[in-house]
C-alpha positions as CSV (number, residue, x, y, z in Angstrom):
1,M,6.5,6.5,24.4
2,E,3.2,4.5,24.5
3,A,1.5,4.7,21.7
4,T,-2.7,5.9,22.0
5,A,-5.0,3.0,20.9
6,A,-6.4,3.5,17.5
7,E,-10.5,4.3,17.8
8,P,-13.2,3.8,15.4
9,I,-15.0,6.4,13.9
10,R,-18.8,5.9,13.4
11,L,-21.1,8.2,11.3
12,Q,-24.9,7.5,12.0
13,G,-27.1,9.5,9.9
14,V,-25.1,12.6,9.4
15,S,-26.2,15.0,6.9
16,K,-25.0,18.6,5.5
17,V,-27.6,20.6,4.2
18,Y,-26.4,24.6,3.2
19,P,-28.8,27.3,3.7
20,D,-29.6,27.6,0.4
21,G,-31.1,24.3,0.5
22,T,-27.8,22.3,-1.5
23,V,-27.4,18.6,0.0
24,G,-23.4,18.5,0.8
25,V,-23.9,14.9,2.4
26,A,-27.0,13.1,2.9
27,E,-27.8,10.4,5.8
28,L,-24.5,8.9,5.8
29,D,-23.8,5.7,7.6
30,L,-20.3,5.0,7.8
31,T,-18.0,3.2,10.1
32,F,-14.3,3.7,9.4
33,A,-12.4,0.9,11.4
34,A,-9.7,1.4,14.2
35,G,-5.9,1.0,12.8
36,E,-7.2,0.9,9.3
37,L,-6.8,3.6,6.7
38,T,-10.0,4.3,4.7
39,V,-9.9,6.3,1.6
40,L,-12.9,8.7,0.4
41,V,-12.9,9.0,-3.1
42,G,-15.4,10.4,-5.7
43,P,-15.5,13.2,-8.3
44,S,-15.4,16.9,-7.5
45,G,-18.4,18.0,-5.4
46,C,-19.6,14.6,-4.2
47,G,-19.2,15.4,-0.5
48,K,-15.7,13.5,0.5
49,T,-14.0,16.8,2.0
50,T,-17.1,17.9,3.5
51,T,-17.8,14.5,5.4
52,M,-14.1,14.8,6.5
53,K,-14.1,18.2,7.9
54,M,-17.5,17.3,9.5
55,I,-15.1,14.6,11.8
56,N,-13.3,17.5,13.2
57,R,-16.4,20.2,13.1
58,I,-14.7,22.4,11.0
59,I,-17.7,21.8,9.0
60,E,-21.0,21.5,11.4
61,P,-22.9,18.7,10.8
62,S,-26.6,19.3,10.1
63,T,-28.1,16.2,11.5
64,G,-27.0,13.1,13.0
65,R,-24.1,12.0,15.5
66,I,-20.2,11.1,14.9
67,L,-18.7,8.9,17.4
68,I,-14.7,8.7,17.9
69,G,-14.2,5.7,20.1
70,D,-17.4,6.3,22.9
71,D,-17.1,10.1,22.3
72,D,-20.0,12.0,20.5
73,V,-17.7,14.7,18.8
74,T,-20.5,16.9,18.1
75,R,-21.1,17.2,21.6
76,L,-17.3,18.0,22.4
77,R,-15.6,21.4,22.6
78,P,-14.0,22.2,18.8
79,Q,-10.6,23.2,20.1
80,K,-10.6,20.3,22.6
81,L,-11.7,17.9,20.0
82,R,-9.3,19.0,17.3
83,R,-6.0,18.4,19.6
84,R,-7.1,14.9,19.6
85,I,-7.1,14.6,16.0
86,G,-4.3,14.8,13.3
87,Y,-4.7,16.7,10.3
88,V,-2.7,16.9,7.1
89,I,-3.5,19.0,4.2
90,Q,-2.6,19.4,0.9
91,N,-0.5,22.4,0.9
92,V,0.8,21.4,4.4
93,G,0.3,24.1,6.3
94,L,3.4,24.8,8.4
95,F,3.9,28.0,9.8
96,P,6.6,29.6,7.8
97,H,8.3,31.5,10.4
98,Q,9.1,28.6,12.9
99,S,11.7,26.0,12.4
100,I,10.6,22.4,11.7
101,R,11.3,21.4,15.1
102,T,9.0,24.1,16.7
103,N,6.2,23.4,13.9
104,V,6.3,19.8,14.7
105,G,6.1,20.4,18.6
106,T,3.0,22.8,18.1
107,V,0.3,20.6,19.7
108,P,2.0,19.1,22.8
109,R,2.9,22.7,23.5
110,L,-0.8,23.6,23.4
111,L,-1.7,20.4,25.6
112,G,1.1,21.7,28.2
113,W,3.6,19.2,27.9
114,D,6.8,19.9,29.2
115,R,10.1,21.0,27.5
116,Q,11.5,17.8,27.3
117,R,8.8,15.5,26.8
118,T,7.9,17.6,23.8
119,A,11.7,17.7,22.4
120,D,11.8,13.8,22.9
121,R,8.8,13.7,20.8
122,V,9.8,16.0,17.8
123,E,13.5,14.0,17.6
124,E,11.1,10.6,17.3
125,L,8.6,11.7,15.0
126,L,11.3,13.5,12.9
127,T,13.1,10.2,12.7
128,L,10.1,8.1,12.0
129,V,9.4,10.2,9.0
130,G,12.7,9.9,7.8
131,L,13.9,13.9,8.3
132,D,17.2,13.8,10.4
133,P,16.4,15.9,13.4
134,V,20.0,17.2,13.4
135,A,19.8,18.1,9.6
136,Y,16.2,19.4,9.3
137,G,15.3,20.2,12.8
138,D,16.3,23.9,12.9
139,R,15.2,24.5,8.8
140,Y,12.5,26.6,8.1
141,P,9.6,25.5,5.9
142,H,11.2,27.5,2.8
143,Q,14.7,25.4,3.0
144,L,12.8,22.1,2.3
145,S,11.7,20.3,-0.5
146,G,8.0,19.9,-1.1
147,G,8.0,16.3,-0.3
148,Q,10.1,17.4,2.9
149,R,7.2,19.7,3.6
150,Q,4.8,17.0,3.8
151,R,6.8,14.4,5.8
152,A,7.2,17.5,8.3
153,G,3.4,18.1,8.3
154,V,2.9,14.3,8.9
155,A,5.3,14.6,11.8
156,R,3.4,17.5,13.3
157,A,-0.3,15.8,12.8
158,L,1.3,12.7,14.7
159,A,2.9,14.8,17.5
160,A,0.5,14.7,20.6
161,D,-0.3,10.7,19.0
162,P,-3.4,11.1,18.2
163,P,-6.0,8.2,17.8
164,V,-7.2,9.5,14.4
165,L,-5.9,10.9,11.5
166,L,-7.4,12.9,8.7
167,M,-5.8,13.9,5.2
168,D,-7.1,15.8,2.8
169,E,-5.4,15.0,-0.6
170,P,-1.8,15.4,1.3
171,F,0.0,13.9,-1.7
172,S,-1.5,16.0,-4.7
173,A,0.8,19.3,-4.7
174,V,4.2,16.9,-5.4
175,D,5.4,15.6,-8.6
176,P,4.5,12.1,-9.9
177,V,7.5,10.6,-8.7
178,V,7.9,12.4,-5.1
179,R,4.1,11.7,-4.6
180,G,5.0,7.8,-5.2
181,R,8.1,8.0,-2.6
182,L,5.7,9.7,0.2
183,Q,3.1,6.9,-0.7
184,D,5.6,4.4,0.2
185,E,7.0,6.1,3.0
186,F,3.4,6.9,4.4
187,L,2.3,3.1,3.9
188,R,5.8,2.4,6.1
189,L,4.9,4.4,8.6
190,Q,1.1,3.4,9.1
191,E,2.5,-0.3,9.9
192,T,4.3,1.2,12.4
193,V,1.7,3.8,14.1
194,R,-1.7,1.8,12.9
195,K,-3.8,5.0,13.2
196,T,-7.4,5.0,12.1
197,I,-7.0,7.3,9.3
198,V,-10.0,9.1,6.9
199,F,-7.7,9.9,3.5
200,V,-9.6,12.2,0.9
201,T,-8.3,11.8,-2.6
202,H,-9.9,12.3,-5.9
203,D,-7.3,9.9,-7.6
204,I,-8.6,6.2,-7.6
205,E,-5.1,5.1,-8.3
206,E,-4.0,6.6,-4.9
207,A,-7.0,4.9,-3.0
208,V,-6.4,1.6,-4.3
209,R,-2.7,1.8,-3.3
210,L,-3.3,3.1,0.2
211,G,-6.5,2.2,1.2
212,D,-7.6,-1.0,3.6
213,R,-11.2,-0.2,2.4
214,I,-12.4,2.4,0.1
215,A,-15.6,4.4,-0.1
216,V,-16.7,5.8,-3.5
217,M,-19.0,8.6,-3.2
218,S,-21.2,10.1,-5.6
219,E,-23.1,13.5,-5.6
220,G,-24.9,14.4,-2.5
221,G,-22.4,12.5,-0.6
222,K,-24.1,9.1,-1.2
223,V,-21.7,6.0,-0.5
224,E,-21.9,4.1,-3.7
225,Q,-19.7,1.0,-2.5
226,F,-17.8,0.9,0.3
227,A,-15.4,-2.3,0.1
228,T,-11.7,-3.5,0.4
229,P,-9.7,-2.2,-3.2
230,A,-9.7,-5.7,-4.3
231,D,-13.2,-6.3,-4.0
232,L,-13.8,-2.8,-5.3
233,L,-12.2,-3.5,-8.6
234,G,-13.3,-6.9,-9.0
235,A,-16.7,-6.4,-8.8
236,P,-18.3,-2.8,-8.9
237,A,-21.3,-2.6,-7.0
238,N,-23.4,-0.6,-10.1
239,D,-22.4,1.1,-13.2
240,F,-21.4,4.7,-11.5
241,V,-18.2,2.7,-9.6
242,A,-17.2,0.9,-12.5
243,D,-17.2,4.0,-14.5
244,F,-15.3,5.7,-11.8
245,V,-12.6,3.4,-11.1
246,G,-12.0,2.8,-15.2
247,A,-12.3,-0.1,-17.7
248,D,-8.6,-0.7,-16.8
249,R,-9.4,-1.9,-13.3
250,G,-8.2,-5.4,-14.3
251,L,-4.8,-3.7,-14.4
252,K,-5.1,-1.7,-11.5
253,R,-6.2,-4.8,-9.4
254,L,-2.3,-6.1,-10.0
255,A,-1.7,-3.7,-7.5
256,V,-3.7,-5.3,-4.9
257,T,-3.5,-8.9,-5.9
258,D,-0.3,-10.6,-3.8
259,V,1.5,-13.1,-5.3
260,A,0.6,-16.6,-3.7
261,V,2.0,-20.2,-3.8
262,E,-1.1,-21.8,-5.7
263,D,-0.6,-19.0,-8.6
264,L,2.7,-20.3,-9.3
265,E,4.2,-22.6,-11.9
266,Q,6.8,-25.4,-10.9
267,P,9.6,-25.6,-13.4
268,P,12.7,-28.4,-13.2
269,V,15.5,-27.1,-11.1
270,V,19.0,-28.2,-11.3
271,A,22.1,-27.4,-9.6
272,L,25.3,-25.7,-11.1
273,D,27.5,-29.0,-10.3
274,D,24.7,-31.5,-11.8
275,G,26.0,-33.2,-14.7
276,L,24.8,-32.0,-18.3
277,G,23.2,-35.4,-18.9
278,T,21.1,-35.2,-15.6
279,A,20.0,-31.9,-16.4
280,R,18.5,-33.0,-19.6
281,A,17.0,-35.9,-18.5
282,V,15.2,-33.8,-15.5
283,I,14.0,-31.1,-18.3
284,A,12.9,-34.1,-20.4
285,R,10.8,-35.8,-17.8
286,S,9.1,-32.5,-17.1
287,G,7.8,-31.7,-20.3
288,A,10.0,-28.1,-20.0
289,S,12.5,-26.8,-22.6
290,W,14.5,-25.3,-19.5
291,A,15.1,-25.7,-16.3
292,V,16.0,-23.2,-13.1
293,V,19.6,-23.1,-12.0
294,V,20.1,-23.2,-8.6
295,D,23.5,-22.8,-5.9
296,A,24.8,-26.2,-5.1
297,A,25.3,-25.0,-1.6
298,G,22.9,-27.0,0.6
299,V,21.2,-28.9,-2.3
300,T,20.8,-32.8,-1.7
301,G,19.6,-33.7,-5.3
302,G,17.6,-32.4,-8.5
303,T,14.0,-32.5,-9.5
304,G,13.1,-36.1,-10.5
305,T,16.4,-37.3,-8.8
306,G,16.0,-37.0,-5.2
307,R,17.1,-33.3,-5.2
308,H,14.2,-31.0,-3.2
309,Q,12.8,-28.6,-5.6
310,G,13.1,-25.4,-4.0
311,T,16.1,-25.4,-1.9
312,G,19.3,-23.7,-3.0
313,L,19.7,-19.8,-4.2
314,P,18.3,-19.4,-7.5
315,L,21.0,-18.1,-10.5
316,G,19.5,-18.1,-13.5
317,W,18.4,-20.9,-16.2
318,V,19.5,-23.5,-18.5
319,S,17.7,-24.9,-21.9
320,A,17.7,-28.2,-23.0
321,E,18.8,-27.4,-26.5
322,H,21.7,-25.4,-24.9
323,A,22.7,-28.1,-22.7
324,A,22.9,-30.3,-25.7
325,E,25.2,-28.4,-27.7
326,A,27.7,-27.5,-25.1
327,A,27.5,-31.3,-23.8
328,A,28.6,-32.3,-27.3
329,G,31.5,-29.5,-27.5
330,G,33.0,-31.2,-24.3
331,A,31.2,-29.2,-21.5
332,R,30.3,-31.7,-18.3
333,V,28.2,-29.6,-15.8
334,V,25.3,-27.2,-15.6
335,G,28.0,-24.4,-14.1
336,D,29.6,-24.9,-17.3
337,V,27.0,-23.6,-19.6
338,W,24.1,-21.8,-17.2
339,R,22.7,-18.0,-18.1
340,P,22.2,-15.6,-15.5
341,M,19.1,-13.8,-14.7
342,D,18.1,-11.5,-11.7
343,A,14.4,-11.7,-11.9
344,W,13.2,-12.8,-8.5
345,V,10.4,-11.3,-6.1
346,P,9.9,-11.9,-2.6
347,L,6.5,-14.5,-1.9
348,G,3.5,-11.9,-1.1
349,S,4.7,-9.2,-3.4
350,S,1.7,-7.3,-5.7
351,L,1.3,-9.1,-9.2
352,R,1.7,-5.6,-10.5
353,A,5.3,-5.7,-8.6
354,A,6.0,-9.3,-10.3
355,Y,4.9,-8.4,-13.4
356,A,7.1,-5.1,-13.6
357,R,10.0,-7.1,-12.7
358,L,9.3,-9.6,-15.6
359,L,8.9,-6.7,-18.3
360,Q,11.9,-4.9,-17.0
361,V,14.5,-8.0,-17.6
362,D,12.0,-9.1,-21.0
363,A,11.7,-12.7,-19.9
364,G,9.1,-14.9,-20.0
365,W,9.0,-15.9,-16.1
366,V,10.2,-14.2,-13.0
367,G,11.1,-16.4,-9.6
368,V,9.4,-16.0,-6.4
369,M,11.3,-16.2,-3.2
370,D,10.0,-17.3,0.2
371,G,13.3,-16.0,2.3
372,D,15.9,-18.0,0.2
373,K,13.8,-20.5,-1.0
374,L,12.7,-20.6,-4.7
375,V,9.0,-21.7,-4.2
376,G,8.2,-21.3,-8.2
377,V,8.0,-19.0,-11.0
378,L,5.4,-16.4,-12.3
379,T,4.6,-16.4,-16.0
380,P,2.5,-13.9,-17.9
381,A,-0.4,-17.0,-18.1
382,S,-0.2,-17.5,-14.4
383,V,-0.5,-13.8,-13.4
384,H,-3.9,-13.9,-15.5
385,A,-5.1,-16.7,-13.8
386,A,-4.3,-15.3,-10.5
387,L,-6.3,-12.3,-11.5
388,R,-9.0,-14.4,-12.6
389,R,-8.9,-16.4,-9.0
390,S,-8.8,-13.2,-7.1
391,V,-12.4,-12.0,-8.9
392,A,-13.5,-15.3,-8.4
393,G,-13.4,-14.6,-5.0
394,S,-14.3,-11.4,-4.5
395,S,-17.4,-10.3,-2.4
396,P,-18.3,-6.3,-2.4
397,E,-20.0,-4.8,0.3
398,T,-22.5,-1.8,-0.6
399,A,-22.8,1.2,1.3
400,G,-24.5,1.0,5.0
401,A,-23.1,-2.9,4.9
402,L,-20.8,-2.4,7.9
């Protein structure tokens, strides 16, 4: 099925004032870029859910215009509008007496799709969200786990291929382990479908993990800062934002900063078939106390001896001291004395993932791979330097700077 193109959402002077004079949202100007996931986050009562519900007119705005693409939603019939917007809520909202297959096909049936087209779309989406149609299609919601029901809810929201998806704290009702898995699966899904998504949460860590951009809101629906996760954590616009994202925002920033080549240290590299004398010389010339050991296959020489650093499959390490002791005992090549270590992450991984791997193996470094090539190692010192580099490059955007 050919995907519907994502459309931007523009809020222009949008406000919500209740009959008693309470201001839920005041003169809000925001643009949600096409194909991006924008998170609305803030304390309870700040207007984030009200803002989202005005987009599909579950709550009617008091003033302003809301555009999806070129269409002013305030001028469309609500029922017609809602059938072109996917909606996922905290408690899923599946119809309890209908099968999962029937639930997912709800909106296509309302739109008048024929039976075969609806069935094909249901099969496609259940597979996409990780629910085998054969195993789960004919089950009822009470026969699924909380995480499975949430995936079915996402499939139902996507069934008619809407250009826009609204999500109101969709993962907060499940336990932390399932929540993390759902977040990972949803990020994978968004890479495939690239919808314009407005996602409401009260959890800044979830916002940082999922969002392309984040709007931090305060009471009365005021946007205090609208920025990428990295900029938000690196340079909060004011004290309200700094307090909301927390004093540990440097740690949170690990999750949104990727490992880059310029962050890496370059240790000496030796191969399994290098002589111990050669290995000790390579380590000594570099001023290090150890070297990474790589597979000999495809390698033509070592660092300092004509061998190209970064080629060969990394296997572990060898220290100068151990090499010297082994040579004195009659060992001849690195392959006789090297120590295995499985501590490698792909280039482009988050600093958080790399640092977690480093702590998991209780090592002083973790190797970074570009495909099957070692491009350097990350140490605690280089993690810190990478964070400082990313903060220095931040350029926060305040509300209205679109």
